[in-house]
TIRO-2110 file (N, C-alpha, C; in Angstrom, 1 decimal):
// TIRO-2110
38.9, -6.3, 43.2, N, 1, A
39.5, -5.5, 42.1, CA, 1, A
38.7, -4.9, 41.3, C, 1, A
37.6, -4.0, 41.9, N, 2, A
36.6, -3.4, 41.1, CA, 2, A
37.1, -2.0, 40.6, C, 2, A
38.1, -1.4, 40.7, N, 3, A
38.4, -0.2, 40.5, CA, 3, A
40.0, -0.1, 40.0, C, 3, A
40.3, -1.4, 39.5, N, 4, A
41.8, -1.5, 38.7, CA, 4, A
41.8, -1.4, 37.5, C, 4, A
41.1, -0.6, 36.8, N, 5, A
41.0, -0.6, 35.5, CA, 5, A
40.6, -1.4, 34.7, C, 5, A
39.8, -2.6, 34.9, N, 6, A
38.9, -3.7, 34.3, CA, 6, A
37.9, -3.1, 33.8, C, 6, A
37.7, -2.7, 32.3, N, 7, A
36.7, -2.2, 32.0, CA, 7, A
35.4, -3.0, 31.6, C, 7, A
34.2, -2.9, 32.2, N, 8, A
33.2, -4.0, 31.9, CA, 8, A
32.4, -3.3, 30.4, C, 8, A
32.0, -4.3, 29.6, N, 9, A
31.0, -3.9, 28.8, CA, 9, A
29.8, -3.4, 29.2, C, 9, A
29.2, -2.1, 28.7, N, 10, A
27.9, -2.0, 29.2, CA, 10, A
26.9, -2.7, 28.4, C, 10, A
25.6, -2.4, 29.0, N, 11, A
24.6, -3.3, 28.0, CA, 11, A
24.2, -2.4, 26.9, C, 11, A
24.0, -3.0, 25.8, N, 12, A
23.6, -2.3, 24.6, CA, 12, A
22.6, -1.4, 24.7, C, 12, A
21.6, -1.6, 25.7, N, 13, A
20.4, -0.7, 25.8, CA, 13, A
21.0, 0.7, 26.4, C, 13, A
22.0, 0.7, 26.9, N, 14, A
22.5, 1.8, 27.6, CA, 14, A
23.4, 2.5, 26.7, C, 14, A
23.6, 2.1, 25.5, N, 15, A
24.6, 3.0, 24.3, CA, 15, A
23.6, 2.9, 23.1, C, 15, A
22.7, 3.7, 23.0, N, 16, A
21.9, 4.1, 21.8, CA, 16, A
22.3, 4.1, 20.6, C, 16, A
23.6, 4.9, 20.7, N, 17, A
24.4, 5.1, 19.3, CA, 17, A
25.0, 3.8, 18.9, C, 17, A
25.2, 3.0, 19.6, N, 18, A
25.8, 1.5, 19.0, CA, 18, A
24.5, 0.7, 18.8, C, 18, A
23.6, 0.8, 19.2, N, 19, A
22.2, -0.1, 18.9, CA, 19, A
21.8, 0.4, 17.4, C, 19, A
21.5, 1.8, 17.2, N, 20, A
21.4, 1.9, 16.0, CA, 20, A
22.4, 1.8, 14.5, C, 20, A
23.7, 1.4, 15.0, N, 21, A
24.4, 0.9, 14.0, CA, 21, A
24.0, -0.3, 13.5, C, 21, A
23.4, -1.3, 14.1, N, 22, A
22.9, -2.4, 13.5, CA, 22, A
21.6, -2.3, 12.6, C, 22, A
21.0, -1.1, 12.3, N, 23, A
20.1, -1.3, 11.6, CA, 23, A
20.4, -0.9, 10.1, C, 23, A
19.7, -1.4, 9.0, N, 24, A
19.8, -1.1, 7.6, CA, 24, A
19.8, 0.4, 7.1, C, 24, A
20.8, 0.7, 6.7, N, 25, A
20.9, 2.0, 6.4, CA, 25, A
21.5, 2.1, 4.9, C, 25, A
20.9, 3.1, 4.0, N, 26, A
21.3, 3.1, 2.7, CA, 26, A
22.7, 3.7, 2.5, C, 26, A
23.3, 3.2, 1.8, N, 27, A
24.8, 3.3, 1.5, CA, 27, A
24.8, 5.0, 0.8, C, 27, A
24.1, 5.1, -0.2, N, 28, A
24.0, 6.4, -1.0, CA, 28, A
22.8, 6.8, -0.8, C, 28, A
22.4, 8.0, -1.4, N, 29, A
21.4, 8.9, -1.8, CA, 29, A
20.8, 8.3, -3.0, C, 29, A
19.4, 8.1, -2.7, N, 30, A
18.9, 7.6, -4.3, CA, 30, A
18.3, 9.1, -5.0, C, 30, A
18.8, 9.0, -6.0, N, 31, A
18.5, 10.4, -7.0, CA, 31, A
17.1, 10.5, -7.4, C, 31, A
16.7, 11.6, -7.6, N, 32, A
15.3, 11.8, -8.0, CA, 32, A
14.8, 11.1, -9.4, C, 32, A
15.7, 10.9, -10.3, N, 33, A
15.4, 9.9, -11.5, CA, 33, A
15.2, 8.5, -10.9, C, 33, A
16.1, 7.9, -10.1, N, 34, A
16.0, 6.6, -9.8, CA, 34, A
14.6, 6.4, -8.9, C, 34, A
14.6, 7.4, -7.8, N, 35, A
13.2, 7.0, -7.3, CA, 35, A
11.8, 7.2, -8.1, C, 35, A
11.8, 8.2, -9.0, N, 36, A
10.9, 8.1, -9.7, CA, 36, A
10.5, 6.9, -11.0, C, 36, A
11.8, 6.7, -11.4, N, 37, A
11.5, 5.4, -12.1, CA, 37, A
11.0, 4.5, -11.3, C, 37, A
11.2, 4.0, -10.2, N, 38, A
10.7, 3.1, -9.5, CA, 38, A
9.2, 3.3, -9.1, C, 38, A
8.8, 4.6, -8.8, N, 39, A
7.4, 4.7, -8.7, CA, 39, A
6.6, 5.1, -9.8, C, 39, A
7.3, 4.6, -11.2, N, 40, A
6.3, 5.0, -12.3, CA, 40, A
5.2, 4.2, -12.5, C, 40, A
5.6, 3.1, -11.7, N, 41, A
4.1, 2.0, -12.0, CA, 41, A
3.0, 2.1, -11.1, C, 41, A
3.3, 3.2, -10.1, N, 42, A
2.3, 3.5, -8.8, CA, 42, A
1.0, 4.2, -9.4, C, 42, A
1.2, 4.8, -10.3, N, 43, A
0.2, 5.6, -11.0, CA, 43, A
-1.4, 5.0, -10.5, C, 43, A
-2.2, 5.9, -9.9, N, 44, A
-3.7, 5.2, -10.0, CA, 44, A
-4.4, 5.6, -11.2, C, 44, A
-5.1, 4.6, -11.6, N, 45, A
-5.7, 4.9, -12.7, CA, 45, A
-7.5, 4.8, -12.5, C, 45, A
-8.0, 5.6, -13.3, N, 46, A
-9.5, 5.5, -13.1, CA, 46, A
-10.2, 4.6, -13.2, C, 46, A
-11.6, 4.1, -12.4, N, 47, A
-12.2, 3.0, -12.6, CA, 47, A
-12.8, 2.9, -14.0, C, 47, A
-12.8, 2.0, -14.7, N, 48, A
-13.5, 1.7, -16.2, CA, 48, A
-14.8, 1.5, -16.2, C, 48, A
-15.7, 2.0, -16.6, N, 49, A
-17.0, 1.8, -16.4, CA, 49, A
-17.7, 1.5, -17.7, C, 49, A
-18.8, 0.7, -17.5, N, 50, A
-19.6, 0.1, -18.5, CA, 50, A
-21.0, 0.5, -18.0, C, 50, A
-21.7, 0.4, -19.4, N, 51, A
-23.1, 0.9, -19.2, CA, 51, A
-24.2, -0.3, -19.0, C, 51, A
-25.2, -0.4, -17.9, N, 52, A
-25.7, -1.5, -17.9, CA, 52, A
-26.9, -1.6, -19.0, C, 52, A
-27.2, -2.9, -19.7, N, 53, A
-27.7, -2.9, -20.9, CA, 53, A
-29.3, -2.7, -20.6, C, 53, A
-29.9, -3.3, -19.2, N, 54, A
-31.1, -2.9, -18.8, CA, 54, A
-31.6, -1.4, -18.7, C, 54, A
-30.9, -0.6, -17.9, N, 55, A
-31.3, 0.8, -17.7, CA, 55, A
-30.2, 1.8, -18.1, C, 55, A
-29.2, 1.3, -18.5, N, 56, A
-28.3, 2.4, -19.1, CA, 56, A
-27.3, 3.3, -18.2, C, 56, A
-27.5, 2.7, -16.7, N, 57, A
-26.6, 3.3, -15.9, CA, 57, A
-25.2, 3.1, -16.0, C, 57, A
-24.2, 3.8, -15.6, N, 58, A
-22.7, 3.4, -15.8, CA, 58, A
-22.3, 2.8, -14.4, C, 58, A
-21.5, 1.7, -14.8, N, 59, A
-21.3, 0.9, -13.4, CA, 59, A
-19.7, 0.0, -13.8, C, 59, A
-19.2, -0.1, -12.7, N, 60, A
-18.0, -0.9, -12.9, CA, 60, A
-18.3, -2.5, -13.7, C, 60, A
-17.3, -2.9, -14.4, N, 61, A
-17.9, -4.1, -14.9, CA, 61, A
-17.7, -5.3, -13.9, C, 61, A
-18.4, -6.5, -14.1, N, 62, A
-18.4, -7.7, -13.1, CA, 62, A
-19.1, -7.2, -12.0, C, 62, A
-20.0, -6.3, -11.7, N, 63, A
-20.6, -5.8, -10.9, CA, 63, A
-22.2, -5.7, -10.8, C, 63, A
-22.9, -6.0, -10.1, N, 64, A
-24.6, -6.0, -10.1, CA, 64, A
-25.0, -4.6, -10.4, C, 64, A
-25.8, -4.3, -11.1, N, 65, A
-26.4, -2.8, -11.2, CA, 65, A
-26.7, -2.2, -10.2, C, 65, A
-26.3, -1.2, -9.4, N, 66, A
-26.7, -0.6, -8.3, CA, 66, A
-28.4, 0.2, -8.6, C, 66, A
-28.5, 0.4, -9.8, N, 67, A
-29.9, 0.9, -10.2, CA, 67, A
-31.0, 0.0, -10.2, C, 67, A
-30.7, -0.9, -11.2, N, 68, A
-31.9, -1.8, -11.2, CA, 68, A
-31.5, -3.5, -10.9, C, 68, A
-30.4, -3.6, -10.3, N, 69, A
-30.2, -4.9, -9.9, CA, 69, A
-29.9, -6.1, -10.8, C, 69, A
-29.7, -5.7, -12.0, N, 70, A
-29.4, -6.9, -12.9, CA, 70, A
-27.8, -7.1, -13.1, C, 70, A
-27.5, -8.4, -13.7, N, 71, A
-25.9, -8.9, -13.6, CA, 71, A
-26.2, -10.0, -14.8, C, 71, A
-25.3, -10.0, -15.8, N, 72, A
-25.6, -11.0, -17.0, CA, 72, A
-26.8, -11.1, -17.5, C, 72, A
-27.8, -10.3, -17.6, N, 73, A
-29.2, -10.6, -18.3, CA, 73, A
-30.2, -11.1, -17.1, C, 73, A
-29.8, -11.2, -16.0, N, 74, A
-30.8, -11.9, -14.8, CA, 74, A
-30.9, -10.7, -13.7, C, 74, A
-32.1, -10.7, -12.9, N, 75, A
-32.2, -9.8, -12.0, CA, 75, A
-31.8, -10.3, -10.8, C, 75, A
-30.8, -10.1, -10.0, N, 76, A
-30.3, -10.7, -8.8, CA, 76, A
-30.7, -10.1, -7.7, C, 76, A
-31.0, -8.7, -7.7, N, 77, A
-31.4, -7.9, -6.6, CA, 77, A
-32.6, -7.3, -6.9, C, 77, A
-34.0, -7.5, -6.0, N, 78, A
-35.0, -6.8, -6.6, CA, 78, A
-34.8, -5.5, -5.9, C, 78, A
-35.3, -4.6, -6.8, N, 79, A
-35.4, -3.0, -6.6, CA, 79, A
-36.7, -2.5, -6.3, C, 79, A
-37.2, -1.4, -5.6, N, 80, A
-38.5, -1.2, -5.5, CA, 80, A
-38.5, 0.0, -6.4, C, 80, A
-39.2, 0.2, -7.3, N, 81, A
-39.5, 1.1, -8.6, CA, 81, A
-41.0, 1.7, -8.4, C, 81, A
END
């Protein structure tokens, strides 16, 4: 009884339109205002620099000075001067 009207369900891989129906899809468009409100905290801030008390070079805080090698009043990296 192969051709008597019995319909076999095809493999889901053969039906790409139904396979996509299981994916998460937004119900509504997200407005510009709502999307921008969500991204309001994603702004990139510049690195705050401090001046090395030994040589006066601007460097990020809590970092060994790239110019003289000092950190918290001690020489941690010897530099060739």
